[in-house]
PDB file with SEQRES, HELIX, SHEET and CRYST1 records, atoms N, CA, C and O in Angstrom:
SEQRES   1 A   72  UNK UNK UNK UNK UNK UNK UNK UNK UNK UNK UNK UNK UNK          
SEQRES   2 A   72  UNK UNK UNK UNK UNK UNK UNK UNK UNK UNK UNK UNK UNK          
SEQRES   3 A   72  UNK UNK UNK UNK UNK UNK UNK UNK UNK UNK UNK UNK UNK          
SEQRES   4 A   72  UNK UNK UNK UNK UNK UNK UNK UNK UNK UNK UNK UNK UNK          
SEQRES   5 A   72  UNK UNK UNK UNK UNK UNK UNK UNK UNK UNK UNK UNK UNK          
SEQRES   6 A   72  UNK UNK UNK UNK UNK UNK UNK                                  
HELIX    1 AA1 UNK A    8  UNK A   10  5                                   3    
HELIX    2 AA2 UNK A   11  UNK A   18  1                                   8    
HELIX    3 AA3 UNK A   23  UNK A   25  5                                   3    
HELIX    4 AA4 UNK A   28  UNK A   30  5                                   3    
HELIX    5 AA5 UNK A   32  UNK A   42  1                                  11    
SHEET    1 AA1 3 UNK A   2  UNK A   7  0                                        
SHEET    2 AA1 3 UNK A  45  UNK A  53 -1                                        
SHEET    3 AA1 3 UNK A  56  UNK A  64 -1                                        
CRYST1    1.000    1.000    1.000  90.00  90.00  90.00 P 1           1          
ATOM      1  N   UNK A   1       8.339  10.560  93.619  1.00  0.00           N  
ATOM      2  CA  UNK A   1       9.455  10.532  92.557  1.00  0.00           C  
ATOM      3  C   UNK A   1       8.762   9.927  91.258  1.00  0.00           C  
ATOM      4  O   UNK A   1       8.057   8.918  91.265  1.00  0.00           O  
ATOM      5  N   UNK A   2       9.041  10.623  90.248  1.00  0.00           N  
ATOM      6  CA  UNK A   2       8.362  10.208  88.891  1.00  0.00           C  
ATOM      7  C   UNK A   2       9.605  10.201  87.910  1.00  0.00           C  
ATOM      8  O   UNK A   2      10.404  11.137  87.958  1.00  0.00           O  
ATOM      9  N   UNK A   3       9.782   9.113  86.986  1.00  0.00           N  
ATOM     10  CA  UNK A   3      10.828   9.190  86.043  1.00  0.00           C  
ATOM     11  C   UNK A   3      10.065   8.531  84.802  1.00  0.00           C  
ATOM     12  O   UNK A   3       9.407   7.496  84.909  1.00  0.00           O  
ATOM     13  N   UNK A   4      10.226   9.249  83.604  1.00  0.00           N  
ATOM     14  CA  UNK A   4       9.829   8.710  82.412  1.00  0.00           C  
ATOM     15  C   UNK A   4      10.789   8.975  81.308  1.00  0.00           C  
ATOM     16  O   UNK A   4      11.633   9.868  81.374  1.00  0.00           O  
ATOM     17  N   UNK A   5      10.637   8.171  80.282  1.00  0.00           N  
ATOM     18  CA  UNK A   5      11.404   8.372  79.013  1.00  0.00           C  
ATOM     19  C   UNK A   5      10.251   8.311  78.030  1.00  0.00           C  
ATOM     20  O   UNK A   5       9.488   7.346  77.975  1.00  0.00           O  
ATOM     21  N   UNK A   6      10.150   9.461  77.201  1.00  0.00           N  
ATOM     22  CA  UNK A   6       9.047   9.434  76.286  1.00  0.00           C  
ATOM     23  C   UNK A   6       9.794   9.396  74.837  1.00  0.00           C  
ATOM     24  O   UNK A   6      10.984   9.695  74.732  1.00  0.00           O  
ATOM     25  N   UNK A   7       9.098   9.055  73.878  1.00  0.00           N  
ATOM     26  CA  UNK A   7       9.410   9.025  72.518  1.00  0.00           C  
ATOM     27  C   UNK A   7       8.588   9.922  71.645  1.00  0.00           C  
ATOM     28  O   UNK A   7       7.699  10.587  72.176  1.00  0.00           O  
ATOM     29  N   UNK A   8       8.797  10.003  70.367  1.00  0.00           N  
ATOM     30  CA  UNK A   8       8.028  10.969  69.669  1.00  0.00           C  
ATOM     31  C   UNK A   8       6.620  10.537  69.524  1.00  0.00           C  
ATOM     32  O   UNK A   8       5.820  11.405  69.173  1.00  0.00           O  
ATOM     33  N   UNK A   9       6.209   9.404  69.726  1.00  0.00           N  
ATOM     34  CA  UNK A   9       4.860   9.080  69.673  1.00  0.00           C  
ATOM     35  C   UNK A   9       4.119   9.523  70.858  1.00  0.00           C  
ATOM     36  O   UNK A   9       2.889   9.492  70.897  1.00  0.00           O  
ATOM     37  N   UNK A  10       4.885   9.954  71.867  1.00  0.00           N  
ATOM     38  CA  UNK A  10       4.226  10.419  73.078  1.00  0.00           C  
ATOM     39  C   UNK A  10       4.266  11.974  73.160  1.00  0.00           C  
ATOM     40  O   UNK A  10       4.332  12.597  74.220  1.00  0.00           O  
ATOM     41  N   UNK A  11       4.218  12.545  71.879  1.00  0.00           N  
ATOM     42  CA  UNK A  11       4.408  14.058  71.768  1.00  0.00           C  
ATOM     43  C   UNK A  11       3.432  14.873  72.667  1.00  0.00           C  
ATOM     44  O   UNK A  11       3.812  15.903  73.226  1.00  0.00           O  
ATOM     45  N   UNK A  12       2.207  14.404  72.791  1.00  0.00           N  
ATOM     46  CA  UNK A  12       1.062  15.099  73.617  1.00  0.00           C  
ATOM     47  C   UNK A  12       1.499  15.216  75.015  1.00  0.00           C  
ATOM     48  O   UNK A  12       1.454  16.298  75.601  1.00  0.00           O  
ATOM     49  N   UNK A  13       1.955  14.046  75.612  1.00  0.00           N  
ATOM     50  CA  UNK A  13       2.368  13.937  76.995  1.00  0.00           C  
ATOM     51  C   UNK A  13       3.804  14.853  77.154  1.00  0.00           C  
ATOM     52  O   UNK A  13       3.970  15.564  78.146  1.00  0.00           O  
ATOM     53  N   UNK A  14       4.700  14.768  76.195  1.00  0.00           N  
ATOM     54  CA  UNK A  14       5.910  15.526  76.184  1.00  0.00           C  
ATOM     55  C   UNK A  14       5.619  17.031  76.286  1.00  0.00           C  
ATOM     56  O   UNK A  14       6.214  17.749  77.090  1.00  0.00           O  
ATOM     57  N   UNK A  15       4.706  17.465  75.464  1.00  0.00           N  
ATOM     58  CA  UNK A  15       4.224  18.913  75.347  1.00  0.00           C  
ATOM     59  C   UNK A  15       3.712  19.374  76.719  1.00  0.00           C  
ATOM     60  O   UNK A  15       4.046  20.422  77.273  1.00  0.00           O  
ATOM     61  N   UNK A  16       2.819  18.413  77.218  1.00  0.00           N  
ATOM     62  CA  UNK A  16       2.029  18.681  78.582  1.00  0.00           C  
ATOM     63  C   UNK A  16       3.084  18.899  79.622  1.00  0.00           C  
ATOM     64  O   UNK A  16       3.039  19.894  80.345  1.00  0.00           O  
ATOM     65  N   UNK A  17       4.099  17.937  79.729  1.00  0.00           N  
ATOM     66  CA  UNK A  17       5.106  18.034  80.756  1.00  0.00           C  
ATOM     67  C   UNK A  17       5.886  19.339  80.597  1.00  0.00           C  
ATOM     68  O   UNK A  17       6.171  19.996  81.597  1.00  0.00           O  
ATOM     69  N   UNK A  18       6.235  19.728  79.390  1.00  0.00           N  
ATOM     70  CA  UNK A  18       7.041  20.908  79.033  1.00  0.00           C  
ATOM     71  C   UNK A  18       6.110  22.182  79.595  1.00  0.00           C  
ATOM     72  O   UNK A  18       6.586  23.148  80.192  1.00  0.00           O  
ATOM     73  N   UNK A  19       4.873  22.020  79.329  1.00  0.00           N  
ATOM     74  CA  UNK A  19       4.044  23.219  79.591  1.00  0.00           C  
ATOM     75  C   UNK A  19       3.841  23.417  81.066  1.00  0.00           C  
ATOM     76  O   UNK A  19       3.182  24.389  81.435  1.00  0.00           O  
ATOM     77  N   UNK A  20       4.392  22.509  82.014  1.00  0.00           N  
ATOM     78  CA  UNK A  20       4.195  22.634  83.424  1.00  0.00           C  
ATOM     79  C   UNK A  20       5.295  23.398  83.933  1.00  0.00           C  
ATOM     80  O   UNK A  20       5.313  23.657  85.137  1.00  0.00           O  
ATOM     81  N   UNK A  21       6.307  23.832  83.104  1.00  0.00           N  
ATOM     82  CA  UNK A  21       7.538  24.692  83.413  1.00  0.00           C  
ATOM     83  C   UNK A  21       7.133  26.055  83.345  1.00  0.00           C  
ATOM     84  O   UNK A  21       6.264  26.368  82.531  1.00  0.00           O  
ATOM     85  N   UNK A  22       7.665  26.932  84.115  1.00  0.00           N  
ATOM     86  CA  UNK A  22       7.461  28.432  83.855  1.00  0.00           C  
ATOM     87  C   UNK A  22       7.904  28.763  82.330  1.00  0.00           C  
ATOM     88  O   UNK A  22       8.743  28.167  81.655  1.00  0.00           O  
ATOM     89  N   UNK A  23       7.186  29.769  82.013  1.00  0.00           N  
ATOM     90  CA  UNK A  23       7.467  30.261  80.547  1.00  0.00           C  
ATOM     91  C   UNK A  23       8.964  30.460  80.179  1.00  0.00           C  
ATOM     92  O   UNK A  23       9.445  30.031  79.130  1.00  0.00           O  
ATOM     93  N   UNK A  24       9.681  31.162  81.147  1.00  0.00           N  
ATOM     94  CA  UNK A  24      11.073  31.407  80.826  1.00  0.00           C  
ATOM     95  C   UNK A  24      11.910  30.234  80.499  1.00  0.00           C  
ATOM     96  O   UNK A  24      12.995  30.374  79.936  1.00  0.00           O  
ATOM     97  N   UNK A  25      11.414  29.036  80.850  1.00  0.00           N  
ATOM     98  CA  UNK A  25      12.141  27.819  80.644  1.00  0.00           C  
ATOM     99  C   UNK A  25      11.558  27.033  79.562  1.00  0.00           C  
ATOM    100  O   UNK A  25      12.134  25.983  79.278  1.00  0.00           O  
ATOM    101  N   UNK A  26      10.512  27.363  78.911  1.00  0.00           N  
ATOM    102  CA  UNK A  26       9.817  26.735  77.820  1.00  0.00           C  
ATOM    103  C   UNK A  26      10.558  27.244  76.563  1.00  0.00           C  
ATOM    104  O   UNK A  26      10.511  28.457  76.360  1.00  0.00           O  
ATOM    105  N   UNK A  27      11.169  26.540  75.783  1.00  0.00           N  
ATOM    106  CA  UNK A  27      11.971  26.867  74.656  1.00  0.00           C  
ATOM    107  C   UNK A  27      11.668  26.093  73.478  1.00  0.00           C  
ATOM    108  O   UNK A  27      11.363  24.922  73.703  1.00  0.00           O  
ATOM    109  N   UNK A  28      11.678  26.471  72.265  1.00  0.00           N  
ATOM    110  CA  UNK A  28      11.408  25.773  70.957  1.00  0.00           C  
ATOM    111  C   UNK A  28      12.323  24.602  71.078  1.00  0.00           C  
ATOM    112  O   UNK A  28      11.824  23.519  70.773  1.00  0.00           O  
ATOM    113  N   UNK A  29      13.583  24.612  71.471  1.00  0.00           N  
ATOM    114  CA  UNK A  29      14.503  23.566  71.401  1.00  0.00           C  
ATOM    115  C   UNK A  29      14.041  22.385  72.396  1.00  0.00           C  
ATOM    116  O   UNK A  29      14.710  21.351  72.393  1.00  0.00           O  
ATOM    117  N   UNK A  30      13.059  22.482  73.144  1.00  0.00           N  
ATOM    118  CA  UNK A  30      12.575  21.437  74.026  1.00  0.00           C  
ATOM    119  C   UNK A  30      11.319  20.732  73.447  1.00  0.00           C  
ATOM    120  O   UNK A  30      10.904  19.703  73.981  1.00  0.00           O  
ATOM    121  N   UNK A  31      10.696  21.283  72.337  1.00  0.00           N  
ATOM    122  CA  UNK A  31       9.651  20.789  71.830  1.00  0.00           C  
ATOM    123  C   UNK A  31       9.669  19.516  70.974  1.00  0.00           C  
ATOM    124  O   UNK A  31      10.562  19.455  70.128  1.00  0.00           O  
ATOM    125  N   UNK A  32       8.891  18.588  71.064  1.00  0.00           N  
ATOM    126  CA  UNK A  32       8.943  17.324  70.167  1.00  0.00           C  
ATOM    127  C   UNK A  32       8.880  17.644  68.709  1.00  0.00           C  
ATOM    128  O   UNK A  32       9.408  16.893  67.890  1.00  0.00           O  
ATOM    129  N   UNK A  33       8.251  18.736  68.356  1.00  0.00           N  
ATOM    130  CA  UNK A  33       8.181  19.050  66.867  1.00  0.00           C  
ATOM    131  C   UNK A  33       9.564  19.525  66.430  1.00  0.00           C  
ATOM    132  O   UNK A  33       9.928  19.330  65.270  1.00  0.00           O  
ATOM    133  N   UNK A  34      10.338  20.134  67.307  1.00  0.00           N  
ATOM    134  CA  UNK A  34      11.770  20.506  66.795  1.00  0.00           C  
ATOM    135  C   UNK A  34      12.527  19.271  66.548  1.00  0.00           C  
ATOM    136  O   UNK A  34      13.159  19.145  65.499  1.00  0.00           O  
ATOM    137  N   UNK A  35      12.505  18.326  67.473  1.00  0.00           N  
ATOM    138  CA  UNK A  35      13.248  17.127  67.361  1.00  0.00           C  
ATOM    139  C   UNK A  35      12.735  16.286  66.124  1.00  0.00           C  
ATOM    140  O   UNK A  35      13.530  15.719  65.374  1.00  0.00           O  
ATOM    141  N   UNK A  36      11.340  16.232  65.946  1.00  0.00           N  
ATOM    142  CA  UNK A  36      10.871  15.566  64.788  1.00  0.00           C  
ATOM    143  C   UNK A  36      11.439  16.137  63.475  1.00  0.00           C  
ATOM    144  O   UNK A  36      11.775  15.390  62.556  1.00  0.00           O  
ATOM    145  N   UNK A  37      11.537  17.476  63.407  1.00  0.00           N  
ATOM    146  CA  UNK A  37      12.100  18.141  62.154  1.00  0.00           C  
ATOM    147  C   UNK A  37      13.507  17.619  61.824  1.00  0.00           C  
ATOM    148  O   UNK A  37      13.908  17.592  60.660  1.00  0.00           O  
ATOM    149  N   UNK A  38      14.257  17.202  62.868  1.00  0.00           N  
ATOM    150  CA  UNK A  38      15.616  16.713  62.731  1.00  0.00           C  
ATOM    151  C   UNK A  38      15.765  15.360  62.667  1.00  0.00           C  
ATOM    152  O   UNK A  38      16.870  14.880  62.413  1.00  0.00           O  
ATOM    153  N   UNK A  39      14.677  14.584  62.888  1.00  0.00           N  
ATOM    154  CA  UNK A  39      14.771  13.130  62.997  1.00  0.00           C  
ATOM    155  C   UNK A  39      15.454  12.415  61.752  1.00  0.00           C  
ATOM    156  O   UNK A  39      16.312  11.546  61.909  1.00  0.00           O  
ATOM    157  N   UNK A  40      15.053  12.802  60.615  1.00  0.00           N  
ATOM    158  CA  UNK A  40      15.628  12.187  59.463  1.00  0.00           C  
ATOM    159  C   UNK A  40      17.193  12.593  59.177  1.00  0.00           C  
ATOM    160  O   UNK A  40      18.051  11.835  58.724  1.00  0.00           O  
ATOM    161  N   UNK A  41      17.347  13.853  59.517  1.00  0.00           N  
ATOM    162  CA  UNK A  41      18.747  14.333  59.345  1.00  0.00           C  
ATOM    163  C   UNK A  41      19.726  13.562  60.369  1.00  0.00           C  
ATOM    164  O   UNK A  41      20.810  13.093  60.021  1.00  0.00           O  
ATOM    165  N   UNK A  42      19.221  13.494  61.633  1.00  0.00           N  
ATOM    166  CA  UNK A  42      20.074  12.789  62.597  1.00  0.00           C  
ATOM    167  C   UNK A  42      20.085  11.244  62.515  1.00  0.00           C  
ATOM    168  O   UNK A  42      20.929  10.561  63.095  1.00  0.00           O  
ATOM    169  N   UNK A  43      19.088  10.744  61.753  1.00  0.00           N  
ATOM    170  CA  UNK A  43      18.844   9.290  61.609  1.00  0.00           C  
ATOM    171  C   UNK A  43      18.827   8.703  63.029  1.00  0.00           C  
ATOM    172  O   UNK A  43      19.558   7.769  63.360  1.00  0.00           O  
ATOM    173  N   UNK A  44      17.881   9.351  63.913  1.00  0.00           N  
ATOM    174  CA  UNK A  44      17.838   8.951  65.357  1.00  0.00           C  
ATOM    175  C   UNK A  44      16.342   9.082  65.778  1.00  0.00           C  
ATOM    176  O   UNK A  44      15.505   9.734  65.153  1.00  0.00           O  
ATOM    177  N   UNK A  45      16.121   8.387  66.906  1.00  0.00           N  
ATOM    178  CA  UNK A  45      14.809   8.532  67.631  1.00  0.00           C  
ATOM    179  C   UNK A  45      14.754   9.627  68.531  1.00  0.00           C  
ATOM    180  O   UNK A  45      15.559   9.640  69.462  1.00  0.00           O  
ATOM    181  N   UNK A  46      13.853  10.638  68.392  1.00  0.00           N  
ATOM    182  CA  UNK A  46      13.751  11.672  69.410  1.00  0.00           C  
ATOM    183  C   UNK A  46      13.242  11.081  70.665  1.00  0.00           C  
ATOM    184  O   UNK A  46      12.356  10.226  70.640  1.00  0.00           O  
ATOM    185  N   UNK A  47      13.759  11.497  71.729  1.00  0.00           N  
ATOM    186  CA  UNK A  47      13.174  11.052  73.090  1.00  0.00           C  
ATOM    187  C   UNK A  47      13.288  12.153  74.110  1.00  0.00           C  
ATOM    188  O   UNK A  47      13.939  13.169  73.868  1.00  0.00           O  
ATOM    189  N   UNK A  48      12.692  11.967  75.189  1.00  0.00           N  
ATOM    190  CA  UNK A  48      12.708  13.038  76.303  1.00  0.00           C  
ATOM    191  C   UNK A  48      12.669  12.362  77.639  1.00  0.00           C  
ATOM    192  O   UNK A  48      11.739  11.620  77.954  1.00  0.00           O  
ATOM    193  N   UNK A  49      13.640  12.612  78.386  1.00  0.00           N  
ATOM    194  CA  UNK A  49      13.675  12.115  79.750  1.00  0.00           C  
ATOM    195  C   UNK A  49      12.939  13.167  80.730  1.00  0.00           C  
ATOM    196  O   UNK A  49      13.162  14.373  80.626  1.00  0.00           O  
ATOM    197  N   UNK A  50      12.125  12.684  81.606  1.00  0.00           N  
ATOM    198  CA  UNK A  50      11.491  13.556  82.628  1.00  0.00           C  
ATOM    199  C   UNK A  50      11.613  12.969  83.938  1.00  0.00           C  
ATOM    200  O   UNK A  50      11.328  11.789  84.143  1.00  0.00           O  
ATOM    201  N   UNK A  51      12.086  13.862  84.957  1.00  0.00           N  
ATOM    202  CA  UNK A  51      12.197  13.296  86.346  1.00  0.00           C  
ATOM    203  C   UNK A  51      11.726  14.432  87.230  1.00  0.00           C  
ATOM    204  O   UNK A  51      11.989  15.617  87.026  1.00  0.00           O  
ATOM    205  N   UNK A  52      10.982  13.940  88.266  1.00  0.00           N  
ATOM    206  CA  UNK A  52      10.401  15.001  89.245  1.00  0.00           C  
ATOM    207  C   UNK A  52      10.493  14.266  90.607  1.00  0.00           C  
ATOM    208  O   UNK A  52      10.159  13.088  90.739  1.00  0.00           O  
ATOM    209  N   UNK A  53      10.952  15.010  91.573  1.00  0.00           N  
ATOM    210  CA  UNK A  53      11.109  14.484  92.972  1.00  0.00           C  
ATOM    211  C   UNK A  53      11.072  15.782  93.875  1.00  0.00           C  
ATOM    212  O   UNK A  53      11.759  16.770  93.617  1.00  0.00           O  
ATOM    213  N   UNK A  54      10.272  15.703  94.884  1.00  0.00           N  
ATOM    214  CA  UNK A  54      10.116  16.864  95.816  1.00  0.00           C  
ATOM    215  C   UNK A  54       9.954  18.289  95.237  1.00  0.00           C  
ATOM    216  O   UNK A  54      10.530  19.278  95.688  1.00  0.00           O  
ATOM    217  N   UNK A  55       9.165  18.281  94.260  1.00  0.00           N  
ATOM    218  CA  UNK A  55       8.696  19.511  93.568  1.00  0.00           C  
ATOM    219  C   UNK A  55       9.840  20.051  92.620  1.00  0.00           C  
ATOM    220  O   UNK A  55       9.696  21.147  92.078  1.00  0.00           O  
ATOM    221  N   UNK A  56      10.887  19.350  92.431  1.00  0.00           N  
ATOM    222  CA  UNK A  56      12.012  19.673  91.478  1.00  0.00           C  
ATOM    223  C   UNK A  56      11.851  18.807  90.340  1.00  0.00           C  
ATOM    224  O   UNK A  56      11.844  17.578  90.402  1.00  0.00           O  
ATOM    225  N   UNK A  57      11.693  19.650  89.074  1.00  0.00           N  
ATOM    226  CA  UNK A  57      11.435  18.894  87.867  1.00  0.00           C  
ATOM    227  C   UNK A  57      12.500  19.096  86.917  1.00  0.00           C  
ATOM    228  O   UNK A  57      13.115  20.163  86.927  1.00  0.00           O  
ATOM    229  N   UNK A  58      12.801  18.121  86.041  1.00  0.00           N  
ATOM    230  CA  UNK A  58      13.832  17.982  85.019  1.00  0.00           C  
ATOM    231  C   UNK A  58      13.335  17.426  83.707  1.00  0.00           C  
ATOM    232  O   UNK A  58      12.729  16.355  83.684  1.00  0.00           O  
ATOM    233  N   UNK A  59      13.555  18.065  82.707  1.00  0.00           N  
ATOM    234  CA  UNK A  59      13.130  17.686  81.332  1.00  0.00           C  
ATOM    235  C   UNK A  59      14.401  17.747  80.484  1.00  0.00           C  
ATOM    236  O   UNK A  59      15.162  18.715  80.496  1.00  0.00           O  
ATOM    237  N   UNK A  60      14.592  16.555  79.687  1.00  0.00           N  
ATOM    238  CA  UNK A  60      16.069  16.583  78.925  1.00  0.00           C  
ATOM    239  C   UNK A  60      15.537  15.738  77.586  1.00  0.00           C  
ATOM    240  O   UNK A  60      15.298  14.531  77.619  1.00  0.00           O  
ATOM    241  N   UNK A  61      15.401  16.538  76.463  1.00  0.00           N  
ATOM    242  CA  UNK A  61      15.104  16.043  75.238  1.00  0.00           C  
ATOM    243  C   UNK A  61      16.505  15.567  74.599  1.00  0.00           C  
ATOM    244  O   UNK A  61      17.543  16.189  74.825  1.00  0.00           O  
ATOM    245  N   UNK A  62      16.464  14.501  73.842  1.00  0.00           N  
ATOM    246  CA  UNK A  62      17.733  14.029  73.240  1.00  0.00           C  
ATOM    247  C   UNK A  62      17.400  13.050  72.078  1.00  0.00           C  
ATOM    248  O   UNK A  62      16.266  12.599  71.916  1.00  0.00           O  
ATOM    249  N   UNK A  63      18.395  12.770  71.329  1.00  0.00           N  
ATOM    250  CA  UNK A  63      18.258  11.840  70.196  1.00  0.00           C  
ATOM    251  C   UNK A  63      18.919  10.533  70.518  1.00  0.00           C  
ATOM    252  O   UNK A  63      20.079  10.503  70.927  1.00  0.00           O  
ATOM    253  N   UNK A  64      18.214   9.476  70.344  1.00  0.00           N  
ATOM    254  CA  UNK A  64      18.660   8.085  70.726  1.00  0.00           C  
ATOM    255  C   UNK A  64      19.158   7.479  69.343  1.00  0.00           C  
ATOM    256  O   UNK A  64      18.393   7.304  68.394  1.00  0.00           O  
ATOM    257  N   UNK A  65      20.450   7.189  69.321  1.00  0.00           N  
ATOM    258  CA  UNK A  65      21.025   6.457  68.049  1.00  0.00           C  
ATOM    259  C   UNK A  65      22.133   5.706  68.489  1.00  0.00           C  
ATOM    260  O   UNK A  65      22.721   5.916  69.550  1.00  0.00           O  
ATOM    261  N   UNK A  66      22.470   4.670  67.524  1.00  0.00           N  
ATOM    262  CA  UNK A  66      23.542   3.962  67.732  1.00  0.00           C  
ATOM    263  C   UNK A  66      24.871   4.666  67.562  1.00  0.00           C  
ATOM    264  O   UNK A  66      24.982   5.502  66.665  1.00  0.00           O  
ATOM    265  N   UNK A  67      25.915   4.378  68.384  1.00  0.00           N  
ATOM    266  CA  UNK A  67      27.274   5.044  68.103  1.00  0.00           C  
ATOM    267  C   UNK A  67      27.927   4.130  67.270  1.00  0.00           C  
ATOM    268  O   UNK A  67      28.152   2.952  67.547  1.00  0.00           O  
ATOM    269  N   UNK A  68      28.257   4.786  66.116  1.00  0.00           N  
ATOM    270  CA  UNK A  68      29.061   3.877  65.133  1.00  0.00           C  
ATOM    271  C   UNK A  68      30.491   3.735  65.550  1.00  0.00           C  
ATOM    272  O   UNK A  68      31.062   4.640  66.160  1.00  0.00           O  
ATOM    273  N   UNK A  69      31.086   2.593  65.223  1.00  0.00           N  
ATOM    274  CA  UNK A  69      32.501   2.333  65.447  1.00  0.00           C  
ATOM    275  C   UNK A  69      32.695   1.525  66.772  1.00  0.00           C  
ATOM    276  O   UNK A  69      33.819   1.149  67.104  1.00  0.00           O  
ATOM    277  N   UNK A  70      31.565   1.258  67.537  1.00  0.00           N  
ATOM    278  CA  UNK A  70      31.721   0.487  68.808  1.00  0.00           C  
ATOM    279  C   UNK A  70      30.744  -0.644  68.749  1.00  0.00           C  
ATOM    280  O   UNK A  70      29.635  -0.482  68.240  1.00  0.00           O  
ATOM    281  N   UNK A  71      31.124  -1.775  69.251  1.00  0.00           N  
ATOM    282  CA  UNK A  71      30.421  -3.000  69.406  1.00  0.00           C  
ATOM    283  C   UNK A  71      29.917  -3.027  70.762  1.00  0.00           C  
ATOM    284  O   UNK A  71      30.527  -3.798  71.502  1.00  0.00           O  
ATOM    285  N   UNK A  72      28.894  -2.337  71.310  1.00  0.00           N  
ATOM    286  CA  UNK A  72      28.542  -2.209  72.672  1.00  0.00           C  
ATOM    287  C   UNK A  72      27.368  -3.213  72.876  1.00  0.00           C  
ATOM    288  O   UNK A  72      26.840  -3.330  73.982  1.00  0.00           O  
TER     289      UNK A  72                                                      
END                                                                             
């Protein structure tokens, strides 16, 4: 089992993990560069969660930011 959460400073590793998926599952919307281009607009930190177990892989890019209006 492997679990990682990467941020934009880990772009090379993020791209390497994405490159391990078959081509039909590699899309521009999963690339760190896509998230970097929206970073200022979203006012958020681009991140990517990666999980692998028993040959099953999962990669989920997302923006990490504070939810306004809640004191969590």
